[in-house]
Phi, psi and omega in degrees: 000124170242135183290126174278176179257096182244131177289138179205165171215159179248138173236123345295164182301148183291135178294134175052031171230133184294151185276358182295136182265341187268071184238125180265226180281128182244165175293125186297344180259011178298136185107339174265133183285301187264162178295142185275332182206192186273001180283148176302121198292327187289352184261354197273328182206146177230141177209169168262153173290136190303315184292322179296319180296318179296317179300315180300317181293322178293320179297326176298331183265007187310311182298316181300318182296314181296321179299315180300321180296312181294324180301319182270012176064031180263126175270177189297330185284341186290341186261042181300324184291339180094171185262152173246128183245127178257129186242132173262128178254140178229148178210135185209141176270148175232138179275164170043076172246035185296150172285134186294319173211071180251154178251033185285183179293160182284117178225162181298152183276008182242156180228157172233135178241133178243130181216169179223158178229132173281111186277318180202153174235123181231163181218147179256105181295151182299138179079002179255156175264330187265132174285146178253128179277114182267341174215133172228132183294117183289329182235076187292348181252016179268149179291348182283332181264001187257105189268123180291142180242324185209129176244129181224142172269088184215150174275129185297343181275349180274087191300317185298316182293316184297314182294323179297320183286322184278347186302312179301324180296317180289329178296319179294319181298316182288332175294321183289335179296330185271359194227169173236150184266133174251119187216141183277123176235124182065032176082353178243142177290129178235159179250144182232137170246144185248139171243123182259132176231110180278094180240348184272047181241144172279173188300322181301314182292320180299314181298322181290318182289327186262008175073020178273163175293164184295171195289351177276002186297159175293335176276098197284343196235144176269358182250332180223174187267009186297146173269168183299319181295316177300315183298330180277337175283306181249100190275338192250324191267088175221156172232160185287118182240333186285149173209164182302316182300314182294321179300321179297316180298318182294323179297320178302317179297316180299320184288319188264338183046064189296337183259013180046052180272168174286166182305318181297311181299318181298316182297321179293326180292320182267004177049048173079012174273103187234015174218165184283123178298133190256319188226138181281124174248159180265117189295112179212191182238135183273111189302318182298310183287336174297314176305309185293315179300316181291325179292322177302316181296317179296321180301321179288322177300315179306314180298316182297325181287322177299322181268005180049054182296335182296342178276317183225104194295332186245081181285157178280169180294327180297315180299313180304317182298321182290324177295320181295319179299316182290328177295314181298318182297314180299314181294325181290316184291313190271330186243001184057037180259109178286138177298144179243153178295305178238138181305132175234172186304316184294316180297318182299319181297321182283328183287327183271066178222160177303319183302314181297320180297318180299317179299317181291322182300333177300334182265350184272121188297308190268145184294321182301315181295323180299318179299316180299315179299316182297317183293321181302310181293322178303314179296318181300318180293334174288324185279325189305313183302334184295319178264001176263328188295145176291322177222085189300328182297329178271316193279325181214062185301325183292315180295327178296316180297322186271001189305309183298318178299312180299317183293327178294316178297319179300314180295323178300315181295317180299319186273356172253288183296324186250028179312321186301332181268333190246031179273099179079003174216153178202148182281155186303311185288331178292319176302314182293322181299319184280322193262327194248348188303308185301320182294319180295321181293322178299322183283313188257344182086342180196152173250317183302320184294334184263012185284175186266012187300319182304315181293319181298318184283337173288339175303323181300315179297317181302314179304317185294313179299321183297319180295325186275000000 
């Protein structure tokens, strides 16, 4: 995305944002008076002004919007109320983006990219109750629909730096929420209102933005208040309770400690919110990292089953190493799966198949355990399309209907056959997969469409440009 120069205006004018439309790539720290850190400041971040980038993205969709209007038989006068635009925001840190042999200024070797995708444009025709969607992004997870907004050389774990860099961007975003954009589409001025939904974040980023403890915390979930022990006892029945607003209130309680409680009691009262929430995210589950997290977990279950850990609970490190080696060897020979240092999306997709389970079962001694593994994978493969599909109600209605039933059965198997692994502990993404998927889909209609993949695959492009 390069911002074109399109005239537009905001009504009312945006607070603390200049009204000029001809703004290209700006220094991401414009608006900050003093230097934020010891890095040479002009090198650290570049961004587009948020409203200019949105206008540019909307102008790119001009034809699609007009096509959608004619398709629904809406003439120009029918859209008096103006358009509503829903935006998905994504933000992700990337490690190691060093110049291989550059003599540039000294900057951190890590980068963070913030981007947005226009998910849908809808309009409420006069005299109607139902809004009509005139544009819906067909490929919400492609890097082509994912427009970069801000590139920064910052480590995503460096909270102070990250918040300093994103602050001007968030100020613009909150100004735009209160205002409407007037932009000419098809030769006529139209008004647009924006809804921002930050869903393209992995769990680490969500916890950082929403002031929650890091992901190893006893508060296992970014969507509900359950502790890890509770989540492993009751695997399925939870509902989404956390919200940005509530996190802010809890932070106030944490800060002021109005009941003069001890640290432990206080922490229990605020359910692990111990920093100030910085950016509002839309509570959802990130489909890509869910895939990766669950595959990691299955990979470990496979190792445990090869070594029959359910019989003797405390194996030595040498034993574990040998099981892992035989699992890797088997997967490499039979499935052409090279072992990876860190689980990635492609490996996860290949590992989570019936075929892979059959290959692993060849190494599992007892028949009973093989049956359990097969059933576990079978259920997982029934559940997975529901949170991967862009539109589950269309793409996999049967699996969607059976989801709660399947997840309950899945939880039963974990808590009986695999008790040794899930006694008082459960991984974050496994808890979300079992407990929260149906509710999120009921609320948003999809999980897969709101995932962070577009941004992740654009990271690859960023690496490439950076090298060149």
